[in-house]
N, C-alpha and C positions, 0 to 999 in steps of 0.2 A: 512111657514106652519110647525107647531111643529110635531116632530116625536112622534107617539103614545108611551105611557109609556110601553106598553107590548112589543113593538119592541125593545125599548131601554133596557129593562130588559133582554130580550133574548140575546142581544149583550153582556151585562155586565156579564151574567151567562157564556156565551161562553168564555169570556176573563178569568174569574175566574177559569175555568176548563182547560185552555190551548187548547181549541178546534179550535180556529181561527188561520189559518196559518199566520206566521210572515209577509209574503209579503202583505197579505190583511190588517193586522194591520197597517203596515207602509204606505200603500196607504191611509187608512182612516186618519192616523195622518197628512199626508201632506195636505189632504183636509181640516182638521180642522185648520191647521196653516194658510192656505190661507184665511179661514173664519176669523180667529183672526185678520189678517192684514186688512181685509175689515172693521172689527168692530172698530179698533182703528184709522182708517183714516177718518177724518172729511171733507175731500174734498179739503182743501187748506192749505198752510203753515200758513196763518192767523188763520184759525179755529183750526188747530192742536195745534198751540202755545197757543191759548186762553184756549183750553181744558187742556193742560199741566199745565198752571198756576192755573187753577181752581183745578186740581188734587192735586197740591202741597199745595195750601191753605187748602185743605181738610185734608191732612195728618198732617199738622201743628196744626189742631184743635183737633186731636185725644187725648183722655185723658190718653191713655196708650202707652208705647213704642211698645209693642207686644200684639196682640189681644188674641191669644189662644196658649201660649207656651206649654201647656200640650198636645195639638194636635201634635206638632212637635215631642215630645217624643213618643207618641202613634204610629205615622206614620213612624218614622225613628229611633229615637235615643235610644229607649228602646225596639226595636225589638231585637230578639236573637242576641247577640254579635257574637256568633260563626257563625251564618248565614251571617251576614254582612261581617265579616272578610273573609269568603270564597269567596266573590265576589270582594274584593279589592286587591290592591298590597301590598307589604311587609310592607309599612309604614301606611297602613290603611287610606290612604288619600281619604276622601269622598267629593272630590271637584275636579275641573278641574286640570288635569295634563298638561304637556307641551310636544308637539311632533314637534320639529323644523324641522326635516326631514320627518316626517310622518311614519318612520319605527322603532321608538324606542319601546322597550318593556314597559309594564306598570311599571316595576321596575325602568327603566331609566327615564321614563316620570315623575314619582313621584319625584324623586331626583332633576330633572332639575327644576321643578316648586318650590320646597322647597328652592333650592339654589337661584332661581330668587327672592324670597321674601327677603332672607338675603341681597342680593345686593341692591334691591330697597329700603328696609327699613333702609339701612345703619347700619346693626347690627355689633356690636363688642363684643368681650369677656369682661365680667365684668359688663355688663349692667343689669338693672332690666327690665324684659320683661313680658308683659301680652299678652297671647293668648286668645282673647275675642271670646268665642264660639268655644271651642277647639275640639269638636267632639270626635273621638276616639284617639285623642292625636298625630296625625301624626306630626304636627308642633311643639307641646310642647316637644315631645320626641326627635325630630330631633334637636331642638335648645339646649336642655339640654345636648345632646351628643356632638354637634358641639362646644358649648361655655361652657366648664366646670366651668368657673369662673363667669358665669352669673347666676342670680336668675330668674327662669322661673316660672310664675304663669299661670295656665289655669283656665278659668271660663266656666262652662258648666251647662246646665239646667238638665242634666241627671245623676242620681246616678249610673246607670250601666256603663256609659262611664267613670266616675271617677274610679269605681272598676277595669275596664280593664286597664286604664292608670297606676294606682297605681301598679297593678300586673306586668305590663311590666317594669315599672321603677325599681321596686325591682329586677326583674330578670336581668336587665342590670347594676345594681349597681349605678343608678343615684340618687344622693342625693340633687340635686339643682332644684328639680321640686315639685311644690305644686299645687294640683288640688282642686278647690272649686266648690261645687254644689250650684247653686243659680239661681233665676229668675232675669234677668237684669231689669225687671220692678221695682223691689223693692230693689235690693241689692246695697250697697254702700261700698266701701273699707274704712276702718279707715284712718284717715289723715296720719298716719305713713307709709301707703302703697301708694307710688307714683312711676311712671314708666318712664324710659327713652324712651321706645318704647311700643306701643300697636299695635298688629297685629290682624286683624279680617278677617277670611276667610269664605266667604259664610254664614255669620250670618245675615247680614243686610237684606237679602231677606225675613227673617221671621219677620221683624220689620215694624212699621208703622210711628211713629213720630220720624223722623230722627233728628229734631231739638233738642229734649230732649235727645236722645241717644248720639248725638255728644257733647252736653254740658256736659253730664256725663263723656264721654271719655276724654274730655278736662280737667275736674277736676281731673282725675286719672293720668294725665301726670305731670311730675315734672315741676316746673316753668322754663321757658326758660332761665332765668338769671343764673340758676344753671346747666342747662342741655339742650342740643340740642334735646328737646323732640319731637318725631314724632309719628304720627298715620298712619299705612299702612292698606289699605282696599282692599280686593279682593271680587268682586261681579260678578254674571252673570247678563246680562242686554240686553235690546233691544236697537237698535242703536239710536232711537229717542224718544220713547214713553213709559212712565211708566203706569202700570195698575195693578189692584188687581186680585187675583184669587178668584172668587166668585162662590158659589154653590147656585143658585137661580132658581126661576120659571120665565117664561116670563109673559108678561102683560095679556095674555089670560089664564093663569093658567096651561099652558103646561109645561112639564118637560124640564128644560134647565140645567140639572145637568152637572156640570163641573167635569169630572172624576178626573182630576188632583187635583182640589180644594178639592174634597170630600175624596179622598184616600191618597193623598201625600202632599198637600200643603195648608191645611186649614189655613186661615189667612195670606197667603203668598202674596208677592209682586214681580212683575217684574219691577225692576228699569229701567230707561233709562240711557244711558251711561253718560249723563250730569247731572243727577239728583242731585248728591251730591254737585254740584257747587252752588245750591240754598240754601245750609244750612251751611254758613260760618260765622255765628255769633261768634263762639267761636274758630274756627280753620280756617287756611288759606291754600288753596290748593297750593302745591308747584309744583306738576307734576302729570300727568295722562298718562295712556297707554291703548290701546285697543288690545286685543288678539283675533284673529279670532275664531269663534265658532267651527271651525274644530278641534281645540285642545280638546275641551270638547266632541265633538262627538266621537273622537277616544278613549277618556277616557271611555266613556259610552259603546262603543262597546267592549272594553277590559273587563269591568265589566260583561257585558252580557255573554261573552265567558267563563269567570271564573265561573259565576253562573251555566251555563249549564254544564261545566266540572265537577263541584262539586255538581251537581244537586241532587243526591240521598241523600248525607249527608245534604245538605242545606234544602231539603224538610223535612227530619226527624227532623232537629233542629227546624224548624218553627212549625211543628206539636207538638213537645214536649213543645215549648214555649207557644203555644195556650193552651195546656192542663194545664200547670203550672199556667196560668192566669185564669183558670176556664172556658175556652171556649171549644167548640167542636173542635177536631183536624182538621176537615175540614176547619176551619178558617186558619190554617197553610198552607193548600194546596192553598187556595185563595191568601194568602199573597205571596206565592212563585210565582204564575203566575202574580200577580199584579206587583211585582218587575220587572219581565221580561218586562212587558208592559211599566212600568215606565222608565226603561233604554232605551228601543226602542224609546219611545215618546220623551225623552230628547235628544237622539242622533239625531233624525230627526229634532228637533227644532234647535239645534245648527249647524247642517249641512245645513240648509235651505239657499238658495241663496249663497252657497259657504262659509258659515260662516260669511256673511256680514250683516245679519239681526239681529241675536242674537249672542252674544259673551261674552267675559269676560273683565271687567274693573278693572284696578289697579289704586290706588290713594294714594298719599303721602301728608299728611297734617301736618302742624306745629301749635303748640298751640299759641294762641294769649295771650298777656299780658294785 
């Protein structure tokens, strides 16, 4: 039975105004996660595998790599930079960090994950490196500082992210870093730009046609006869089942609005941990890793604490951002509380079943000749 639209709207209004206590929000989130697991379970291994194969064939037929990249900017990447930075650690890493003991600070957890990338991607000073989907520059800036003789390129869909990274790079005297603003659907590097390493951190979740994307990444790597060219990918994932984030109505016309799809993840994808294994036409998987979702849950709880600690400043930044975009400042208030719910929802997701249902996948691919 569909929930009446008026009841749903009352609930959404309460979330937007911060009127619903956190413990109730978290209980509702856990109930929705259990519902999600029921929805993606087709009753048997045979049925689940058939559904996965059909899903994979579906994304291979997509005409674009990413459906609505402009929505990612609107919902995340071109929100007030000052607000976002007030919720993150010192490297502004907007992706899972690493908590091996569970007691690390967000500062330590950011550095641990960034170092982990360097080791797994087999980075060395002097290489040409692409940070594909570079966000606010956590990895690009880290690599430019750690490997001063390397040439680091970052690719982002957001002009405000580039402005932030360029400002930080200048303040640190980094001259080996170049940030490009472009839509991966259409952008292609000139042939003179080829890379020893490509690293992509939580960008693939905004993508759809992985076959075309990985073919493009393969073309951007140096030929393996001249270089040991590698692609390293970090994604969040479900342990077995990929699915889309969709904002739709049910068959009876009732409101089946997916809050996450509507407000934070339009056109988004939840990959399965094994998903990229089905897209090896141009690249060969060398190694993969699974990290418990508890790492991401602790990351998100740290962000939530920082948002609350810096709440007054963050709220003012979002109100000013809304006004600058020609919106009513109340939209900034809504954004503030929506980010709180977003951080809580994602924390509960990655902590579900002790981090063994949803987690983080790392993958190392080598270019085929």
